[in-house]
C-alpha positions as CSV (number, residue, x, y, z in Angstrom):
1,M,-3.0,0.4,72.6
2,L,-0.9,-2.9,72.7
3,T,-2.8,-6.1,72.3
4,G,-2.3,-8.8,75.0
5,A,0.0,-10.8,72.6
6,A,2.2,-7.7,71.9
7,S,2.5,-6.8,75.6
8,R,3.6,-10.4,76.3
9,G,6.3,-10.1,73.6
10,L,8.2,-7.1,75.2
11,P,9.9,-8.9,78.1
12,Q,11.0,-11.6,75.7
13,Q,12.8,-9.0,73.5
14,A,14.6,-7.6,76.6
15,R,15.7,-11.1,77.6
16,Q,17.1,-11.6,74.1
17,R,19.2,-8.5,74.5
18,R,20.8,-9.6,77.7
19,P,22.8,-12.6,76.2
20,A,24.2,-10.2,73.6
21,L,25.3,-7.7,76.3
22,A,26.9,-10.5,78.3
23,A,28.8,-11.7,75.2
24,L,30.1,-8.3,74.5
25,A,31.3,-7.9,78.1
26,V,33.2,-11.3,77.8
27,L,34.8,-10.0,74.6
28,L,35.9,-6.8,76.3
29,V,37.4,-8.8,79.2
30,L,39.2,-11.1,76.8
31,G,40.5,-8.2,74.8
32,G,41.9,-6.5,77.9
33,A,43.6,-9.7,79.0
34,L,45.1,-10.1,75.5
35,V,46.5,-6.5,75.6
36,T,48.0,-7.2,79.0
37,T,49.6,-10.4,77.9
38,L,51.2,-8.6,74.9
39,L,52.6,-5.9,77.1
40,V,54.1,-8.4,79.4
41,M,55.6,-10.3,76.5
42,R,57.2,-7.1,75.1
43,A,58.5,-6.3,78.6
44,D,60.1,-9.9,78.6
45,A,61.7,-9.2,75.2
46,R,64.0,-6.6,76.7
47,I,67.6,-7.9,76.8
48,S,70.6,-7.0,79.0
49,V,73.5,-5.6,76.9
50,I,76.9,-3.8,77.5
51,R,77.1,0.0,77.2
52,V,80.6,1.6,77.1
53,T,80.9,4.7,79.4
54,K,84.3,6.0,78.2
55,K,86.0,6.5,74.8
56,I,88.3,3.7,73.8
57,G,90.6,3.7,70.8
58,A,91.0,0.9,68.3
59,G,93.4,-1.7,69.6
60,Q,93.0,-0.6,73.2
61,R,91.8,-3.1,75.8
62,F,88.4,-2.9,77.4
63,D,88.3,-2.3,81.1
64,R,85.6,-3.5,83.5
65,G,85.2,-0.1,84.8
66,M,84.1,1.3,81.5
67,L,81.3,-1.3,81.0
68,Q,77.7,-0.7,82.1
69,E,74.6,-2.7,81.9
70,A,71.8,-1.4,79.6
71,L,68.3,-2.9,79.2
72,I,67.0,-2.5,75.7
73,A,64.3,-4.0,73.3
74,D,65.6,-7.0,71.3
75,D,65.9,-5.5,67.8
76,G,67.9,-8.4,66.4
77,V,71.4,-6.7,66.5
78,A,74.3,-8.9,67.7
79,Y,75.1,-7.1,70.9
80,W,77.5,-8.4,73.6
81,S,75.4,-9.6,76.5
82,W,75.9,-8.2,80.0
83,L,76.6,-11.7,81.1
84,Q,79.7,-11.7,78.9
85,R,81.3,-8.6,80.4
86,D,84.2,-10.7,81.8
87,Q,84.8,-12.0,78.3
88,V,84.7,-8.5,76.8
89,A,87.2,-7.3,79.4
90,A,89.7,-9.7,77.9
91,T,89.3,-8.3,74.4
92,V,90.5,-5.1,72.5
93,A,88.4,-2.7,70.5
94,T,88.5,-3.2,66.8
95,V,87.2,0.4,66.2
96,T,87.0,3.6,68.1
97,V,84.1,3.3,70.6
98,L,82.6,6.4,71.9
99,P,80.8,6.8,75.4
100,G,77.2,5.6,75.3
101,T,77.8,3.1,72.6
102,L,76.0,-0.2,72.9
103,L,78.7,-2.8,72.2
104,T,78.2,-5.1,69.1
105,R,80.1,-8.2,68.3
106,P,82.3,-6.7,65.6
107,M,83.5,-4.0,68.0
108,A,85.5,-6.3,70.2
109,A,88.1,-9.0,69.3
110,A,90.4,-11.4,71.2
111,N,93.8,-9.9,71.6
112,G,95.4,-13.0,70.0
113,S,93.0,-12.9,66.9
114,G,95.4,-10.8,64.8
115,A,94.0,-7.5,65.9
116,V,97.3,-6.0,66.9
117,S,97.6,-2.2,67.3
118,G,100.3,-0.1,66.0
119,K,101.1,-1.7,62.6
120,P,100.2,0.3,59.4
121,V,98.3,-1.7,56.8
122,R,97.2,-0.7,53.3
123,V,93.5,-1.2,52.5
124,G,91.8,-0.7,49.2
125,L,88.4,1.0,49.0
126,A,85.9,1.0,46.1
127,L,83.9,4.3,46.6
128,K,80.4,5.2,45.3
129,P,79.3,8.7,44.6
130,G,79.0,10.6,47.9
131,Q,81.2,8.3,49.9
132,A,84.2,10.6,49.7
133,P,85.0,14.3,49.0
134,Y,85.2,14.9,45.2
135,D,88.6,16.5,45.8
136,L,90.1,13.8,48.0
137,R,93.9,14.0,47.8
138,R,96.9,11.7,48.4
139,G,98.5,12.2,51.8
140,E,95.4,13.5,53.5
141,H,94.4,12.4,57.0
142,V,90.9,11.0,57.0
143,Q,88.3,9.2,59.1
144,L,86.6,6.0,57.9
145,I,83.0,5.8,58.8
146,H,80.7,2.7,58.6
147,V,77.5,3.8,56.9
148,P,75.1,0.7,56.9
149,A,72.9,0.1,53.9
150,R,69.3,1.1,54.4
151,R,67.4,-1.8,55.8
152,A,65.2,-2.7,58.8
153,N,66.9,-2.6,62.2
154,S,70.2,-1.3,60.6
155,E,72.8,0.1,62.9
156,P,73.6,3.9,63.0
157,P,76.7,5.1,61.3
158,A,79.9,4.5,63.4
159,L,83.5,5.7,63.3
160,V,85.7,2.8,62.3
161,A,89.1,4.4,61.9
162,E,89.8,7.7,63.6
163,D,93.1,8.5,61.7
164,A,93.9,6.9,58.3
165,V,96.1,8.3,55.6
166,V,95.2,8.3,51.9
167,E,98.1,6.7,49.9
168,S,96.5,6.9,46.4
169,V,93.3,8.0,44.7
170,S,91.6,7.1,41.4
171,Y,88.9,9.3,39.9
172,T,86.0,8.5,37.6
173,S,84.0,11.4,36.0
174,G,85.6,13.9,38.4
175,S,84.9,11.9,41.6
176,A,87.0,9.7,43.7
177,S,86.1,6.1,42.8
178,Q,88.9,4.1,44.4
179,A,91.4,4.9,47.2
180,T,94.1,3.1,49.1
181,V,94.3,4.1,52.8
182,V,96.8,3.2,55.5
183,V,95.1,2.2,58.7
184,D,96.0,0.7,62.1
185,S,96.2,-3.1,61.8
186,A,93.7,-3.5,64.7
187,V,90.9,-2.1,62.5
188,V,91.8,-3.9,59.3
189,P,89.3,-6.8,59.6
190,V,86.3,-4.5,60.2
191,V,87.4,-1.9,57.6
192,A,87.8,-4.8,55.0
193,A,84.5,-6.3,55.8
194,Y,82.5,-3.1,55.6
195,A,84.5,-2.0,52.4
196,F,83.5,-5.3,50.8
197,N,79.9,-4.4,51.2
198,G,80.4,-0.9,50.0
199,E,79.6,0.6,53.4
200,I,82.7,2.7,54.1
201,A,82.6,6.6,53.7
202,I,85.6,8.8,53.9
203,A,85.6,12.1,55.9
204,V,88.7,14.3,55.4
205,V,90.3,16.0,58.4
206,R,91.5,19.4,57.3
207,A,92.8,22.4,59.2
208,Q,90.6,25.5,59.0
209,P,92.1,28.1,56.6
């Protein structure tokens, strides 16, 4: 049997629990509000960029009809903004752009910036193992592909030159280590920039036997 003093203590313990429950409820409310705020902030981080809807070759002019708005999360890549679509329509492609591609800055250049299509230019490439077929030969038609270094938020591989010709090849330990290729002058700035960073791979276009 509880003594009188013990029975008087029970309501006091219950009263002590109520402030703890109230504090827990406040924390849950604040936590939900914080999650909601983060979700809204992430939604606000979406940016409006340009998606290309048709294939366009290097050196060809962009047309307003092939540009489409796309909303994406801001991943730090230098995309052309949808607000700049009129500016893009006055540029030419520096690389072959495939349908569905999100347009980045290096893919478009002003027509008067030296990116003139139709002039063959020789470009030297320093090749790492795996960046070219081991039996790469002079005179072969190849594609040049930008393969970004592995890092956070890196772009996916992209076709830089659809049709280049191998002018010369040097070999080290049985593999192609250097090559000179002839490309369209419109893609030279991009090819040279990627080649300087060692981010160009060669794919040979050969007829099936």
